C-alpha positions in Angstrom: -7.2 19.1 26.0 -8.0 22.4 27.5 -11.3 23.5 27.3 -10.7 26.7 28.6 -10.8 30.0 26.5 -8.4 32.8 26.8 -11.2 34.7 28.2 -11.8 32.1 31.3 -7.9 32.7 32.3 -7.1 35.8 34.4 -5.5 38.3 32.2 -2.3 37.4 31.1 0.9 39.8 31.1 2.1 40.2 27.3 5.5 41.8 27.7 8.8 39.6 27.6 9.7 40.2 31.1 6.5 38.8 32.6 7.1 36.3 35.3 7.1 32.6 34.0 7.1 29.2 35.5 7.7 25.9 34.4 4.7 22.8 34.6 6.1 19.6 34.6 5.5 16.0 34.2 8.2 13.9 34.3 8.3 9.6 34.1 4.8 9.4 33.4 5.0 5.5 32.2 2.0 4.3 30.0 1.4 1.2 27.9 0.9 2.4 24.3 0.4 0.7 21.0 3.4 2.2 19.3 6.2 1.0 16.6 6.9 0.4 13.2 8.4 -3.2 13.3 6.2 -6.4 12.9 7.2 -7.4 16.4 5.5 -3.9 17.6 1.7 -4.6 16.1 -1.2 -5.5 18.2 1.1 -5.3 21.5 1.3 -2.6 23.8 4.8 -1.4 25.3 5.9 1.0 28.0 6.7 4.5 27.0 7.8 7.3 29.4 6.7 10.6 28.6 8.4 13.7 30.1 7.1 17.0 29.6 8.1 20.6 30.8 5.9 23.6 29.6 7.2 27.2 30.3 3.9 29.2 31.3 3.3 32.7 31.4 1.7 33.7 35.0 -1.3 35.7 35.2 -1.3 39.5 35.9 -3.1 39.5 38.7 -1.7 37.1 41.7 -3.2 33.7 41.6 -6.5 33.6 43.5 -6.1 29.7 44.3 -8.0 29.0 41.5 -7.6 26.1 39.0 -8.4 28.4 36.2 -5.4 30.1 36.7 -2.9 27.3 36.1 -1.8 24.9 33.6 -3.1 21.7 35.4 -0.7 18.9 35.3 -3.8 16.3 35.8 -5.6 17.4 32.8 -2.3 17.5 30.9 -1.8 13.8 31.7 -5.5 12.9 31.2 -4.9 14.4 27.5 -1.6 12.5 27.0 -3.7 9.1 27.7 -6.4 10.3 25.4 -3.9 10.5 22.6 -2.6 7.1 23.4 -5.9 5.6 23.8 -6.7 6.8 20.2 -4.8 3.9 18.7 -1.7 2.6 17.3 1.1 5.1 16.5 3.9 4.2 14.3 6.8 6.6 15.6 7.7 8.4 18.8 8.3 11.6 17.2 4.4 11.6 16.1 3.5 10.9 19.8 5.8 13.9 21.0 4.5 16.1 18.2 0.9 15.5 19.6 1.6 15.9 23.1 3.4 18.9 22.3 0.3 20.3 20.3 -1.8 19.2 23.3 0.2 21.3 25.7 0.7 24.1 23.1 -3.2 24.2 23.0 -3.4 25.7 26.5 -3.6 29.7 26.4 -0.6 30.1 29.0 1.8 28.0 27.8 4.5 29.5 25.7 6.8 26.5 25.1 6.9 23.2 25.5 9.7 20.2 25.7 8.4 16.8 25.1 10.7 13.7 25.4 9.2 10.0 24.6 11.4 7.2 25.7 10.7 3.8 24.8 12.7 1.9 27.6 12.5 -1.4 25.8 13.4 -0.5 22.1 17.1 -1.4 22.5 18.1 -4.2 24.4 21.9 -2.9 25.0 20.5 0.7 25.8 18.6 2.0 28.7 16.2 3.6 26.5 15.8 5.1 23.4 13.5 7.9 22.4 13.1 11.7 20.9 12.9 15.1 22.6 11.3 17.9 20.9 10.8 21.4 21.7 8.3 24.0 20.5 7.2 27.4 20.7 3.7 29.0 20.5 4.0 31.3 17.4 
């Protein structure tokens, strides 16, 4: 997703007390080839993606440059690219791939990804999975 190298980003503070922010995408609805059941093969169905990334702020004040932030538009394009790769059997797999995408950005420390299939269970509003991952 990110073509940024750590050297492209303003220097990051490394202390545990460094300022942080959250970058989020809520309610991103995309059509995906996803599912393990016969009825889910060869057809798309909607999935909703929620993402919240804990981001360390640069040590210098932001100079109003896109390079100094985690761009939610680029993150969205990355999610779309993952879905465009082809059929995914499990929402867990999609969630892990999205989490890996977010964690590939040098400023992202941790991420929560929720994948929801609104039509998975007729009697429920939605079903899905949420993963929490931290950069090591």
